[in-house]
C-alpha positions as CSV (number, residue, x, y, z in Angstrom):
1,X,60.5,86.3,107.2
2,X,63.4,84.2,108.3
3,X,66.8,85.4,107.0
4,X,68.8,83.0,104.8
5,X,71.6,82.3,107.2
6,X,73.9,79.4,107.8
7,X,73.2,77.4,111.0
8,X,74.7,79.2,114.0
9,X,75.0,82.6,112.5
10,X,71.8,83.9,114.3
11,X,74.1,84.5,117.3
12,X,76.3,86.7,115.1
13,X,73.5,88.9,114.1
14,X,72.3,89.3,117.7
15,X,75.9,90.4,118.5
16,X,75.7,92.9,115.7
17,X,72.4,94.3,116.9
18,X,73.6,94.6,120.5
19,X,76.9,96.2,119.7
20,X,76.3,98.4,116.6
21,X,76.1,101.6,118.7
22,X,79.3,100.9,120.5
23,X,81.1,100.1,117.2
24,X,79.8,103.3,115.7
25,X,81.3,105.3,118.6
26,X,84.6,103.4,118.6
27,X,84.8,103.6,114.8
28,X,85.7,99.9,114.5
29,X,84.1,96.5,114.2
30,X,86.1,93.6,115.8
31,X,87.9,91.7,113.2
32,X,86.7,88.4,114.7
33,X,83.1,89.5,114.1
34,X,83.7,90.3,110.4
35,X,85.6,87.0,110.0
36,X,82.7,85.1,111.5
37,X,80.3,86.8,109.2
38,X,82.6,86.0,106.2
39,X,82.9,82.4,107.2
40,X,79.1,82.2,107.5
41,X,78.9,83.3,103.9
42,X,76.8,86.4,104.5
43,X,79.4,89.0,103.4
44,X,79.2,87.8,99.8
45,X,76.0,85.7,99.8
46,X,75.7,85.5,96.0
47,X,78.9,83.5,95.5
48,X,78.1,80.1,94.1
49,X,78.0,77.1,96.5
50,X,80.8,75.4,94.7
51,X,83.1,78.2,96.1
52,X,81.7,78.0,99.6
53,X,79.1,80.7,99.2
54,X,75.4,80.6,99.9
55,X,74.5,80.9,96.2
56,X,71.6,83.3,96.9
57,X,69.6,85.0,94.2
58,X,69.3,88.7,94.1
59,X,66.0,88.9,96.0
60,X,67.2,86.7,98.9
61,X,70.5,88.5,99.0
62,X,68.6,91.8,99.1
63,X,66.5,90.7,102.1
64,X,69.7,89.7,103.9
65,X,71.3,93.0,103.1
66,X,68.3,94.9,104.3
67,X,68.4,92.9,107.5
68,X,72.0,93.9,108.1
69,X,71.3,97.5,107.2
70,X,68.5,97.7,109.8
71,X,71.0,96.6,112.5
72,X,74.3,98.3,111.5
73,X,75.1,100.2,108.3
74,X,78.8,99.8,108.9
75,X,78.5,96.0,108.8
76,X,76.3,96.3,105.8
77,X,78.9,98.5,104.1
78,X,81.5,95.8,104.6
79,X,79.0,93.4,103.1
80,X,78.7,95.7,100.1
81,X,82.4,95.9,99.7
82,X,83.0,92.2,100.0
83,X,80.1,91.4,97.7
84,X,81.4,93.8,95.0
85,X,84.8,92.2,95.2
86,X,83.4,88.7,94.9
87,X,81.0,89.7,92.2
88,X,83.9,91.2,90.2
89,X,86.0,88.0,90.5
90,X,83.0,85.9,89.7
91,X,82.1,87.9,86.6
92,X,85.6,88.8,85.2
93,X,87.9,86.2,86.6
94,X,89.0,83.1,84.7
95,X,88.0,79.6,86.1
96,X,91.4,79.4,87.8
97,X,91.1,82.8,89.4
98,X,87.6,82.0,90.6
99,X,88.9,78.8,92.1
100,X,91.7,80.6,93.9
101,X,90.1,83.7,95.2
102,X,86.4,83.1,95.8
103,X,86.9,80.4,98.5
104,X,89.1,82.9,100.4
105,X,86.2,85.4,100.5
106,X,83.7,82.8,101.8
107,X,86.0,81.5,104.5
108,X,86.7,84.6,106.6
109,X,89.2,86.7,104.6
110,X,88.0,90.2,103.9
111,X,88.1,92.3,100.7
112,X,87.5,95.8,99.3
113,X,87.2,97.3,95.9
114,X,89.2,100.5,95.0
115,X,87.7,102.8,92.4
116,X,87.9,106.4,93.8
117,X,91.0,108.5,93.6
118,X,91.8,112.0,95.0
119,X,91.2,113.6,91.6
120,X,88.9,111.0,90.1
121,X,85.7,110.5,92.2
122,X,82.7,110.3,90.0
123,X,84.9,110.9,86.9
124,X,86.4,107.4,86.8
125,X,87.8,108.1,83.4
126,X,90.3,110.4,85.1
127,X,91.9,107.5,87.1
128,X,95.7,107.5,87.1
129,X,96.4,104.2,88.8
130,X,98.6,102.3,86.4
131,X,99.3,98.6,85.8
132,X,102.6,97.9,84.0
133,X,103.6,94.4,82.9
134,X,107.1,93.0,83.3
135,X,107.3,89.4,82.1
136,X,105.0,87.3,84.3
137,X,104.6,90.1,86.8
138,X,102.4,93.3,87.0
139,X,103.5,96.4,88.8
140,X,100.9,98.7,90.3
141,X,101.3,102.4,91.1
142,X,98.5,104.7,92.3
143,X,96.5,106.2,95.1
144,X,92.9,105.4,96.1
145,X,90.8,107.3,98.6
146,X,87.7,106.6,100.8
147,X,87.8,102.8,100.1
148,X,85.2,101.1,102.2
149,X,86.5,98.2,104.3
150,X,90.1,98.7,103.2
151,X,91.2,99.1,106.8
152,X,90.0,95.5,107.4
153,X,90.8,94.0,104.0
154,X,93.2,91.1,103.2
155,X,92.6,91.6,99.5
156,X,91.8,94.7,97.5
157,X,90.4,94.6,93.9
158,X,92.2,97.7,92.5
159,X,90.7,99.3,89.4
160,X,93.2,101.0,87.1
161,X,94.5,101.4,83.6
162,X,96.9,99.2,81.6
163,X,98.0,100.6,78.3
164,X,95.1,102.9,78.0
165,X,92.5,100.2,78.7
166,X,90.8,99.4,82.0
167,X,92.0,96.5,84.3
168,X,91.2,95.0,87.7
169,X,94.0,93.4,89.8
170,X,93.7,91.6,93.1
171,X,96.2,93.1,95.6
172,X,97.0,91.4,98.9
173,X,97.2,94.1,101.5
174,X,100.4,92.6,103.0
175,X,102.2,93.0,99.6
176,X,105.3,95.2,99.7
177,X,104.4,98.8,98.7
178,X,100.8,98.7,99.9
179,X,100.1,101.5,102.4
180,X,96.7,101.8,104.1
181,X,95.8,104.8,106.1
182,X,92.4,104.8,107.9
183,X,90.2,107.8,107.3
184,X,89.8,109.5,110.7
185,X,86.4,110.3,112.0
186,X,84.1,109.7,109.0
187,X,80.7,111.3,109.3
188,X,78.7,108.2,108.7
189,X,79.2,104.4,108.6
190,X,82.0,105.2,111.1
191,X,83.0,101.6,111.6
192,X,83.1,100.5,108.0
193,X,86.9,100.8,107.7
194,X,87.1,103.6,105.2
195,X,90.8,104.1,104.2
196,X,93.2,105.6,101.8
197,X,95.3,103.1,99.8
198,X,98.7,103.9,98.3
199,X,100.3,101.6,95.9
200,X,104.0,102.2,95.4
201,X,105.5,99.9,92.9
202,X,103.5,96.9,94.1
203,X,104.8,93.8,92.2
204,X,102.4,90.9,91.8
205,X,101.9,87.9,89.6
206,X,100.3,88.8,86.3
207,X,97.7,86.0,87.1
208,X,96.2,88.5,89.7
209,X,94.9,90.6,86.9
210,X,91.3,89.6,86.5
211,X,90.4,88.4,83.0
212,X,93.6,89.9,81.5
213,X,93.7,93.4,80.0
214,X,91.9,95.2,77.3
215,X,88.6,95.6,79.3
216,X,86.5,98.7,78.5
217,X,86.2,101.0,81.5
218,X,82.4,101.3,81.2
219,X,82.0,97.5,81.2
220,X,84.3,97.1,84.2
221,X,82.6,99.9,86.1
222,X,79.1,98.6,85.3
223,X,80.1,95.1,86.4
224,X,81.3,96.1,89.8
225,X,79.1,99.2,90.5
226,X,75.8,97.5,89.6
227,X,76.3,95.1,92.4
228,X,77.4,97.8,94.8
229,X,74.4,100.0,93.9
230,X,72.0,97.1,94.5
231,X,73.5,96.4,97.8
232,X,73.4,100.1,98.9
233,X,69.8,100.3,97.8
234,X,68.8,97.3,100.0
235,X,70.9,98.7,102.8
236,X,68.9,101.9,102.6
237,X,65.7,99.8,103.0
238,X,67.3,98.5,106.1
239,X,68.0,102.1,107.4
240,X,64.4,102.9,106.8
241,X,63.2,99.8,108.7
242,X,65.5,100.6,111.6
243,X,64.1,104.1,111.8
244,X,60.6,102.9,111.5
245,X,61.0,100.4,114.4
246,X,62.6,102.9,116.7
247,X,60.1,105.7,115.9
248,X,57.0,103.6,116.3
249,X,58.1,102.3,119.6
250,X,59.0,105.8,120.8
251,X,55.8,107.3,119.6
252,X,53.7,104.7,121.4
253,X,55.4,105.2,124.7
254,X,56.5,108.8,124.8
255,X,53.7,111.0,126.3
256,X,53.3,114.8,125.8
257,X,50.3,116.9,126.7
258,X,48.6,114.0,128.3
259,X,48.7,111.4,125.5
260,X,51.2,109.4,123.5
261,X,52.9,111.5,120.8
262,X,51.6,109.0,118.2
263,X,48.2,110.6,118.7
264,X,49.4,114.0,117.7
265,X,48.6,114.6,114.0
266,X,51.9,116.1,113.0
267,X,53.8,113.2,114.5
268,X,51.4,110.7,112.8
269,X,52.0,112.4,109.5
270,X,55.8,111.9,109.8
271,X,55.3,108.3,110.8
272,X,53.1,107.8,107.7
273,X,55.7,109.3,105.5
274,X,58.4,107.1,107.0
275,X,56.3,104.0,106.4
276,X,55.6,105.1,102.8
277,X,59.3,105.7,102.2
278,X,60.1,102.2,103.4
279,X,57.4,100.7,101.2
280,X,58.5,102.7,98.1
281,X,62.2,101.8,98.6
282,X,61.3,98.1,99.1
283,X,59.2,98.1,95.9
284,X,61.9,99.6,93.7
285,X,64.5,97.2,95.1
286,X,62.2,94.2,94.5
287,X,61.7,95.4,90.9
288,X,65.4,95.7,90.3
289,X,65.9,92.3,91.9
290,X,63.4,90.8,89.5
291,X,65.5,92.3,86.6
292,X,68.7,90.7,88.0
293,X,67.1,87.3,88.4
294,X,65.4,87.4,84.9
295,X,68.5,88.8,83.2
296,X,66.4,91.7,81.9
297,X,68.0,94.3,79.7
298,X,66.6,96.9,82.1
299,X,68.8,95.6,84.9
300,X,71.3,98.5,84.9
301,X,68.7,101.3,84.9
302,X,66.5,99.5,87.4
303,X,69.4,99.2,89.7
304,X,70.3,102.9,89.3
305,X,66.6,103.8,90.0
306,X,66.6,101.6,93.1
307,X,69.8,103.1,94.4
308,X,68.7,106.7,93.8
309,X,65.2,106.3,95.2
310,X,66.2,104.3,98.3
311,X,69.1,106.6,99.2
312,X,66.9,109.7,98.7
313,X,64.1,108.2,100.8
314,X,66.5,107.2,103.5
315,X,68.0,110.7,103.8
316,X,64.6,112.4,104.1
317,X,63.0,109.8,106.3
318,X,65.9,109.5,108.7
319,X,65.8,113.3,109.2
320,X,62.1,113.0,109.9
321,X,62.7,110.2,112.4
322,X,65.3,112.4,114.2
323,X,62.7,115.1,114.4
324,X,60.2,112.7,116.1
325,X,62.8,111.2,118.4
326,X,64.2,114.6,119.4
327,X,66.7,114.3,122.2
328,X,65.9,110.6,122.7
329,X,67.5,109.8,119.4
330,X,70.2,112.4,119.4
331,X,72.9,110.5,121.3
332,X,75.9,109.1,119.5
333,X,75.4,105.5,118.7
334,X,71.6,105.5,118.8
335,X,70.0,103.8,115.8
336,X,68.3,107.0,114.6
337,X,71.4,109.1,115.1
338,X,73.4,106.5,113.1
339,X,70.8,106.4,110.4
340,X,70.7,110.2,110.1
341,X,74.5,110.3,109.4
342,X,74.8,107.0,107.5
343,X,72.0,107.8,105.1
344,X,73.7,110.9,103.8
345,X,76.7,108.9,102.7
346,X,74.4,106.6,100.7
347,X,73.5,109.5,98.4
348,X,77.2,109.8,97.6
349,X,78.8,106.4,97.4
350,X,78.5,104.0,94.4
351,X,77.4,106.8,92.2
352,X,76.2,110.1,93.7
353,X,72.5,111.1,93.4
354,X,73.5,113.6,90.7
355,X,75.2,110.8,88.7
356,X,72.1,108.6,89.1
357,X,69.9,111.5,88.0
358,X,72.0,112.0,84.9
359,X,71.7,108.3,84.0
360,X,68.0,108.2,84.6
361,X,67.5,111.4,82.5
362,X,69.5,109.9,79.7
363,X,67.4,106.7,79.8
364,X,64.2,108.7,79.8
365,X,65.3,110.8,76.9
366,X,66.4,107.8,74.9
367,X,63.1,105.8,75.5
368,X,60.6,108.7,75.6
369,X,57.2,107.5,76.7
370,X,57.5,104.2,74.9
371,X,58.3,102.2,78.0
372,X,55.3,103.6,79.9
373,X,53.0,103.0,76.9
374,X,54.3,99.4,76.6
375,X,53.7,98.7,80.3
376,X,50.2,100.2,80.1
377,X,49.4,97.9,77.1
378,X,50.5,94.9,79.1
C-alpha cells in the first residue's frame, strides 16, 4: 500500500530508514530532517488542508504512523508529539489561534506537548504548573519532565492550572524563562528529543492560552491524550512490522544444524506468534480508527484498547524477535535491538499499561455484558 506522502517526501523516508540506527546511537535526529518531514506535512498529517496539512483521516494517518514506526520509533515519537500539539490547537484553539499556529506546524516548525511533572506522572490532577493572568499577559511557572521532542521544539503546548481549572498555553521555547535540559541516555526512542522543561516566570500574550480558561482537566487530557494514544498504538504496529521483516529475513537465511532456522519448530512458533501479534495490533487500531472517523461514542475506550493491546504485543513480540535474532540483533542500532528497547517505553507513555487496564476495567464494569450481547445480536 502506498503511503499518503507529499511529492518528493519518499526520499526523506529512505533517509530515515538508512539512518535510523545511527541516530539511535547518536541520540539525535538532524534538525534538517525533522524540518523536512514537518514541511512535507507528515508530522501532523491530520491538520486540515486550509492550514497546510495533509487533511488525512484517522485510518490514513494511522497507516502513515505505522510506516514511520517500522523505520524509526524516534521519528515516530516526534510525529506523535507534533500531532498531539496540532490536534490540541485544532480542537481547543479559537479560529484566530488555529490560523496563527497550525500553519507553523505544517511548514517545518516543531512542537511538543508538556503534561508530565516530576511529582505528577499518571496523576495529572497533581500538576503544579501555574498560569497567572496579568492584564493582557499570562505568566507561566512550573516544571515538566520527560517531554518528548522538547529538545527539538520551537513551541511547547504546556498543560497547567489557572485558578483551579485546567489550561493549555503555547510557549515558544525561545521565550525568556524557558529552560530545556535534554534527558541523557534514555533507554528507548533515544533520538526522540526527550527533555526536562523549566518555566520560570515566562511572560506571554494571553492570546497564547488555547480556548481561554475554565477547561476541565479530564476534557483537556482526553483531547490531547486520545490522539497521542492512537499514534502510539499505530507506532507499535510499526515496531511489530519492523521486527517481523527482520526476523523472517534472518530465519530464511541463517542456517543451524544443516538447515535454515525457519525450519526449526521452536523458531517457527515464535515467528507465528510475532505475525499474530502484528495482525491483532493492526485489527484493534483499525477498529479504533473506524470509531474516530465515524465519531462513535466508543472512540475513547477503543483508543485505550488499541494503545494497551498494541504496546503489550510490541513488548512481548520484540523480546521474541530478539530471541530469534540472538547475537545478530543484539548490536546497538539494529532494528530489533531498537524495537526491544523502544517497545517498553510504549507501555509507559501516554497512559501506562496499568492506567489503560483501569480504564478498560471501569468500562467493562459499567457496561457489563451488554456490549457483547448487542454485537452478537447484530
